[in-house]
Backbone as CSV, one residue per row, in Angstrom:
resi,resn,N_x,N_y,N_z,CA_x,CA_y,CA_z,C_x,C_y,C_z
1,MET,-2.375,-32.838,7.325,-3.221,-31.952,8.102,-4.230,-31.247,7.202
2,ALA,-3.802,-30.855,6.027,-4.722,-30.196,5.105,-5.849,-31.145,4.704
3,PHE,-5.513,-32.417,4.560,-6.532,-33.400,4.193,-7.562,-33.561,5.300
4,LYS,-7.101,-33.604,6.555,-8.032,-33.744,7.679,-8.954,-32.532,7.779
5,LEU,-8.383,-31.342,7.565,-9.190,-30.124,7.617,-10.227,-30.127,6.512
6,SER,-9.815,-30.488,5.313,-10.765,-30.496,4.203,-11.851,-31.548,4.411
7,SER,-11.472,-32.704,4.938,-12.490,-33.731,5.173,-13.446,-33.315,6.280
8,GLU,-12.958,-32.604,7.283,-13.841,-32.118,8.350,-14.801,-31.063,7.810
9,LEU,-14.321,-30.197,6.933,-15.197,-29.191,6.330,-16.267,-29.840,5.461
10,VAL,-15.887,-30.857,4.713,-16.864,-31.569,3.885,-17.893,-32.254,4.771
11,ASP,-17.433,-32.891,5.839,-18.361,-33.541,6.764,-19.285,-32.524,7.426
12,ALA,-18.766,-31.342,7.737,-19.586,-30.310,8.377,-20.694,-29.837,7.441
13,THR,-20.395,-29.727,6.160,-21.440,-29.313,5.225,-22.501,-30.392,5.066
14,LYS,-22.100,-31.647,5.228,-23.059,-32.749,5.161,-23.824,-32.914,6.469
15,GLY,-23.309,-32.309,7.530,-23.965,-32.415,8.830,-23.526,-33.620,9.623
16,SER,-22.418,-34.217,9.232,-21.937,-35.396,9.955,-20.425,-35.322,10.075
17,GLY,-19.967,-34.857,11.201,-18.537,-34.784,11.452,-18.290,-34.810,12.942
18,ASP,-17.039,-34.885,13.324,-16.725,-34.925,14.750,-17.155,-33.642,15.448
19,ALA,-16.957,-32.500,14.801,-17.329,-31.224,15.411,-18.845,-31.119,15.563
20,ILE,-19.576,-31.541,14.553,-21.043,-31.498,14.604,-21.551,-32.442,15.686
21,ARG,-20.975,-33.640,15.742,-21.381,-34.623,16.747,-21.112,-34.100,18.150
22,LYS,-19.957,-33.469,18.347,-19.592,-32.920,19.660,-20.554,-31.796,20.047
23,LYS,-20.904,-30.935,19.078,-21.832,-29.837,19.352,-23.206,-30.374,19.750
24,GLU,-23.702,-31.361,19.019,-25.011,-31.926,19.335,-25.006,-32.618,20.691
25,GLU,-23.905,-33.295,21.011,-23.796,-33.952,22.310,-23.792,-32.923,23.439
26,THR,-23.090,-31.820,23.239,-23.046,-30.761,24.246,-24.424,-30.142,24.444
27,HIS,-25.148,-29.929,23.361,-26.488,-29.358,23.464,-27.442,-30.327,24.167
28,ARG,-27.302,-31.627,23.883,-28.129,-32.622,24.556,-27.868,-32.640,26.051
29,MET,-26.583,-32.556,26.427,-26.227,-32.551,27.850,-26.781,-31.296,28.529
30,ALA,-26.691,-30.154,27.860,-27.200,-28.914,28.435,-28.713,-28.978,28.606
31,GLU,-29.388,-29.548,27.640,-30.845,-29.680,27.730,-31.231,-30.615,28.874
32,ALA,-30.470,-31.683,29.054,-30.755,-32.630,30.131,-30.485,-32.005,31.494
33,ASN,-29.473,-31.173,31.595,-29.114,-30.560,32.870,-29.913,-29.300,33.177
34,ARG,-30.703,-28.848,32.229,-31.492,-27.633,32.431,-32.475,-27.799,33.591
35,ALA,-32.981,-29.001,33.773,-33.955,-29.254,34.833,-33.338,-29.086,36.213
36,PHE,-32.047,-29.279,36.333,-31.397,-29.225,37.636,-30.937,-27.824,38.030
37,THR,-31.196,-26.809,37.217,-30.739,-25.458,37.547,-31.525,-24.861,38.709
38,TYR,-32.714,-25.344,38.977,-33.535,-24.773,40.042,-33.141,-25.276,41.428
39,PHE,-32.315,-26.309,41.495,-31.942,-26.895,42.775,-30.766,-26.206,43.441
40,ARG,-30.221,-25.157,42.866,-29.061,-24.473,43.452,-29.450,-23.670,44.650
C-alpha cells in the first residue's frame, strides 16, 4: 500500500496519474454539461 501511495504521489507531481486523469475527466464532463443548465 505504501508503494501504491508513493507511486501515485510521484505520478501526481508529473501530472499523470489516476487521480489527475479522473479530475480532468470530471472537469471535461462538467464543461460539456454546462450548456444544458439553462434547460431546467
